C-alpha positions in Angstrom: -23.6 115.1 44.6 -24.8 113.2 41.1 -21.7 114.6 39.4 -19.3 113.3 42.1 -21.0 110.0 42.1 -20.7 109.7 38.3 -17.0 110.7 38.5 -16.4 108.1 41.2 -18.1 105.4 39.4 -16.2 106.2 36.2 -12.8 106.1 38.0 -13.7 102.7 39.7 -14.8 101.2 36.4 -11.5 102.3 34.6 -9.5 100.9 37.5 -11.5 97.5 37.2 -11.0 97.4 33.3 -7.4 98.2 33.5 -6.8 95.4 36.0 -8.6 92.7 34.0 -6.2 90.2 32.3 -7.4 89.3 28.9 -6.0 85.9 27.7 -4.7 85.8 24.1 -7.2 84.6 21.6 -6.8 80.7 21.0 -5.0 79.5 18.0 -6.8 78.3 15.0 -7.1 74.6 14.8 -7.0 73.2 11.2 -10.1 71.6 9.8 -10.4 68.0 11.0 -7.9 68.4 14.0 -9.4 68.0 17.4 -10.0 71.2 19.1 -8.6 71.6 22.7 -11.4 71.9 25.3 -10.0 75.1 26.9 -10.8 77.3 23.9 -14.6 76.6 24.1 -15.1 78.4 27.6 -12.4 81.3 27.7 -14.7 83.9 26.3 -17.8 83.2 28.5 -15.7 83.0 31.5 -13.8 86.4 30.9 -17.3 88.1 30.2 -18.5 86.7 33.5 -15.5 87.9 35.5 -15.8 91.5 34.1 -19.6 91.5 34.9 -19.1 90.3 38.4 -16.3 93.0 39.1 -18.5 95.8 37.6 -21.5 94.8 39.5 -19.3 94.7 42.7 -18.1 98.3 42.2 -21.6 99.5 41.6 -23.0 97.9 44.8 -20.1 99.5 46.8 -20.4 103.1 45.2 -24.2 103.3 45.1 -24.3 102.2 48.7 -22.8 105.6 49.7 -25.8 107.5 48.5 -28.2 109.5 50.8 -26.5 110.7 54.0 -23.1 110.0 52.9 -22.7 107.1 55.3 -21.8 103.6 54.0 -25.1 101.5 53.6 -25.2 97.8 53.8 -25.5 96.1 50.4 -28.9 94.5 49.7 -29.1 90.8 50.2 -28.5 88.9 47.0 -31.4 87.5 45.1 -31.5 83.9 44.2 -29.4 83.2 41.0 -31.3 82.3 38.0 -29.2 80.3 35.5 -29.9 80.5 31.8 -29.0 77.2 30.5 -28.5 76.0 26.9 -29.6 72.6 27.7 -33.0 72.0 25.7 -36.0 70.5 27.5 -37.9 69.2 24.4 -39.0 65.8 24.5 -36.4 63.0 24.1 -35.6 62.0 20.4 -34.6 58.5 21.3 -36.4 55.6 22.8 -36.3 55.3 26.6 -37.7 53.1 29.5 -39.0 54.3 32.6 -40.8 52.4 35.2 -40.8 49.4 32.9 -42.8 51.5 30.2 -41.1 51.8 26.9 -41.5 55.0 24.8 -40.6 55.4 21.1 -41.2 58.7 19.3 -43.2 59.8 22.4 -45.5 56.9 22.2 -45.9 54.2 24.8 -45.2 50.6 23.4 -47.5 48.0 24.9 -45.9 45.5 27.4 -43.6 45.6 30.4 -39.9 46.3 29.5 -36.7 46.2 31.3 -33.8 46.2 28.8 -33.1 48.4 25.9 -30.3 49.3 23.7 -30.8 52.0 20.9 -28.4 53.0 18.0 -29.2 55.5 15.3 -32.9 55.3 15.8 -33.0 51.4 15.8 -33.8 50.0 19.1 -33.8 46.4 20.9 -35.6 45.7 24.1 -36.8 42.8 26.2 -40.0 42.1 28.1 -40.2 40.2 31.5 -41.3 37.0 29.7 -37.8 36.9 28.0 -38.9 37.8 24.6 -36.8 40.2 22.5 -38.3 42.8 20.2 -37.0 45.6 17.9 -38.1 48.6 15.8 -36.7 51.5 13.9 -37.2 53.9 10.9 -39.5 52.5 8.3 -40.5 49.6 10.7 -44.2 49.7 11.7 -44.7 49.0 15.3 -42.5 46.6 17.3 -41.2 43.4 15.8 -40.7 40.2 17.8 -37.5 38.2 17.4 -38.7 34.6 16.9 -36.0 32.9 18.7 -35.0 31.6 22.2 -32.3 34.0 23.4 -30.4 33.5 26.6 -27.8 36.2 26.1 -28.9 39.8 24.9 -28.7 40.3 21.2 -26.2 42.9 20.0 -26.7 45.8 17.6 -24.0 47.4 15.4 -23.1 51.0 16.1 -24.8 52.3 12.9 -27.9 50.5 13.8 -27.7 48.3 10.6 -27.3 44.8 12.0 -28.4 42.7 15.0 -27.0 39.3 16.0 -27.6 36.8 18.6 -27.3 33.1 19.5 -30.6 31.1 19.0 -30.9 28.0 21.3 -34.4 27.1 20.3 -33.4 23.9 18.4 -31.5 22.7 21.6 -28.1 23.8 19.9 -26.4 27.0 19.7 -27.1 28.8 16.3 -25.5 32.0 15.6 -27.6 34.2 13.4 -28.9 37.9 12.8 -30.6 40.1 10.4 -30.4 43.5 8.6 -32.6 46.1 10.3 -33.4 48.1 7.0 -37.1 47.9 5.9 -36.1 45.5 3.0 -33.4 43.8 5.1 -33.0 40.0 5.2 -31.7 37.5 7.7 -28.2 36.4 8.1 -28.8 32.6 7.8 -26.8 30.6 10.2 -23.1 30.9 10.8 -21.1 27.9 9.6 -19.7 26.9 13.0 -20.0 23.3 14.0 -20.9 22.3 17.5 -21.0 25.9 18.9 -21.4 25.5 22.7 -24.0 27.3 24.6 -21.5 27.8 27.5 -17.8 27.1 28.4 -16.7 26.5 32.0 -19.9 28.1 33.2 -19.5 31.1 31.1 -22.4 31.7 28.5 -21.4 32.1 24.9 -22.7 35.3 23.6 -22.4 38.0 20.7 -20.0 40.5 22.2 -20.1 43.0 19.2 -21.4 43.6 15.6 -19.4 45.9 13.5 -20.9 48.4 11.1 -19.6 46.0 8.3 -21.9 43.2 9.7 -18.9 41.2 11.2 -20.1 39.3 14.3 -17.8 38.7 17.2 -18.6 35.7 19.4 -16.9 34.9 22.8 -17.0 32.6 25.8 -14.5 31.3 28.2 -12.4 30.0 25.4 -14.1 30.9 22.1 -12.9 34.1 20.4 -14.4 34.0 16.7 -15.4 36.4 14.2 -18.1 35.5 11.5 -18.0 37.7 8.5 -21.8 37.5 8.0 -21.9 40.2 5.2 -18.8 39.2 3.4 -18.8 37.0 0.2 -21.0 34.0 0.6 -21.3 34.4 4.4 -19.3 31.3 5.0 -16.1 33.1 6.5 -15.2 32.5 10.2 -11.8 33.6 11.7 -10.2 33.3 14.8 -9.6 36.4 17.0 -6.5 36.7 19.5 -7.1 34.2 22.4 -5.7 36.7 24.9 -7.8 39.8 23.9 -11.4 40.2 25.1 -13.8 42.4 23.0 -16.2 44.1 25.2 -18.5 46.0 22.8 -18.5 47.9 19.5 -18.8 51.7 19.5 -18.7 54.3 16.8 -15.0 55.0 18.0 -14.0 51.4 17.5 -14.1 48.0 19.4 -13.4 48.2 23.3 -11.0 45.6 24.1 -9.0 44.3 27.2 -5.8 42.5 27.3 -6.2 39.2 29.1 -2.5 38.3 28.6 -2.1 37.9 32.4 -5.5 36.1 32.9 -9.2 36.8 32.8 -10.2 40.6 33.6 -12.7 43.2 32.9 -12.8 47.1 32.1 -13.0 47.9 35.7 -9.6 46.4 36.7 -7.7 46.7 33.4 -7.5 49.9 31.4 -9.2 48.9 28.0 -8.4 50.2 24.6 -10.0 51.0 21.3 -9.3 48.9 18.4 -10.0 48.1 14.7 -10.4 44.6 13.5 -9.3 43.4 10.1 -10.9 40.8 7.9 -8.5 38.2 9.0 -9.0 38.9 12.7 -6.2 41.2 13.7 -6.8 43.8 16.4 -5.0 47.1 16.0 -5.0 49.6 18.8 -6.5 52.9 17.8 -6.9 54.6 21.1 -7.0 54.4 24.8 -9.9 54.4 27.5 -10.2 54.9 31.1 -11.4 52.1 33.4 -15.1 51.9 34.0 -18.2 49.9 35.2 -20.3 51.0 32.4 -19.6 53.1 29.3 -21.4 54.6 26.4 -19.9 56.4 23.4 -21.6 59.1 21.4 -23.0 58.5 17.9 -20.0 60.4 16.2 -17.5 58.5 18.4 -16.2 61.9 19.9 -17.3 61.6 23.5 -17.8 58.8 26.3 -19.8 58.9 29.4 -19.0 56.3 32.1 -19.7 55.2 35.5 -16.1 55.0 36.9 -14.8 51.7 38.1 -16.1 50.7 41.5 -19.2 53.0 41.5 -21.8 50.2 40.2 -22.1 46.9 41.8 -24.0 44.9 44.4 -27.4 46.4 44.9 -26.5 49.9 43.6 -29.4 51.2 41.6 -28.3 54.8 40.9 -25.2 57.0 41.2 -24.9 60.7 41.9 -22.7 61.5 39.1 -21.2 60.5 35.7 -18.0 61.2 34.1 -17.7 62.6 30.6 -14.6 63.3 28.3 -13.8 63.6 24.7 -12.2 60.5 23.2 -8.4 60.7 23.4 -8.5 63.5 26.1 -7.9 63.1 29.8 -9.9 66.3 30.7 -13.2 65.1 32.5 -16.5 66.7 32.8 -18.7 65.7 35.9 -22.4 65.3 35.2 -24.2 65.8 38.5 -27.7 64.4 38.8 -30.3 66.8 40.2 -30.1 67.4 44.1 -31.5 64.4 45.9 -31.6 62.4 42.7 -29.2 59.7 41.1 -28.6 58.5 37.7 -30.4 55.1 37.2 -27.9 52.3 36.4 -27.9 51.4 32.7 -30.6 53.8 32.0 -28.5 56.5 29.9 -28.7 56.9 26.1 -27.1 59.4 23.7 -29.4 61.6 21.5 -26.4 63.1 19.6 -22.7 64.1 20.0 -23.7 66.6 22.6 -26.6 65.4 24.6 -27.3 62.4 26.8 -30.8 61.4 28.1 -30.8 59.5 31.4 -33.5 58.4 34.0 -32.9 59.6 37.5 -34.2 58.1 40.7 -35.1 59.8 43.9 -32.4 59.3 46.6 -35.2 58.4 49.2 -36.7 55.9 46.8 -40.1 57.7 47.2 -41.7 58.8 43.8 -41.3 57.9 40.4 -38.3 58.2 38.1 -37.8 61.4 36.0 -35.8 62.1 32.9 -33.0 64.6 32.4 -31.0 65.8 29.5 -27.3 66.4 30.0 -24.9 68.6 27.9 -21.4 67.1 27.9 -19.7 70.3 26.9 -21.6 72.5 29.4 -21.4 69.8 32.1 -25.0 70.5 33.0 -28.2 68.4 33.3 -31.8 69.4 33.2 -35.1 67.9 34.1 -37.3 67.2 31.2 -40.8 68.4 32.2 -43.8 67.1 30.3 -42.5 63.8 29.5 -44.4 60.6 30.7 -41.8 60.0 33.5 -41.9 63.6 34.9 
């Protein structure tokens, strides 16, 4: 009986192996060229397919043992997924339940806003004060200014800029975040308004070179705060609206047909020249909220129409490589949702996000998501978990 069983199993396995179609090896992509997403997964998927078929054959064959009559296959055990998403503590600052954590330590105060770039962070307390910190900076540093619109940090974390209205006038300024960094001084712009047609004037972006872009309903200016004697201010195209600066370039929407936003008009990536010219370098999908990875290779977004009104969390986020149309859906854990505006990149592979319970009962937790795996995992042992 054993010999017959072994012979039967061998024949079945050979038939399965002969029937498996092995895709050709992907072509080698030259160094520096973008690698297609498809070649990242074909080998694991092939192995999984072969294993599933072999296991299926073994169940059928071994089920015939005993009295020679077919026996029912045993009930499948719960699947345990071995994931490559690490569950170590976050390496970036984060806020959960109004508590700010930097390097695993809670920063005193109640916080509700946070932006972090390359280890440098900006955050605000409920009293309206703004604070920052980063490598080589001891503790949290208060920004001594009256700020009505959020300060903006450059993608490399090197510069922060904002409009100070403490004097009763709008004064555009900023500072270098290096331990020995200095202030920008005040931009040479006369009669800078605090608002235009009910739209508050604000800093839309700061580039890695320290160029500060200021916008309102009519204003489109760029102050070259780190160029020459810091007295150069140039006009930007009046019909192009800069939304933010990212490691992949400026995010811009075309307002040639009137005021718009990134949810209703497809934005594009642009580079800006010293004389204020915007040159398109890429395209982007529409979105309600978007963050780009530190290396400028991936984006994660809340698609247009998913955030608004009283929405506090969404069940999924969309990820894709810059320049690619292939999307990866990041799902929040079952019965949880990604908290709005509470996601931050750790590196070009991982995103850390706060999630909220769907029934609004209980505290927030943290998850880490892998964009290449399309997988999110709860982080145990963090202050939020």
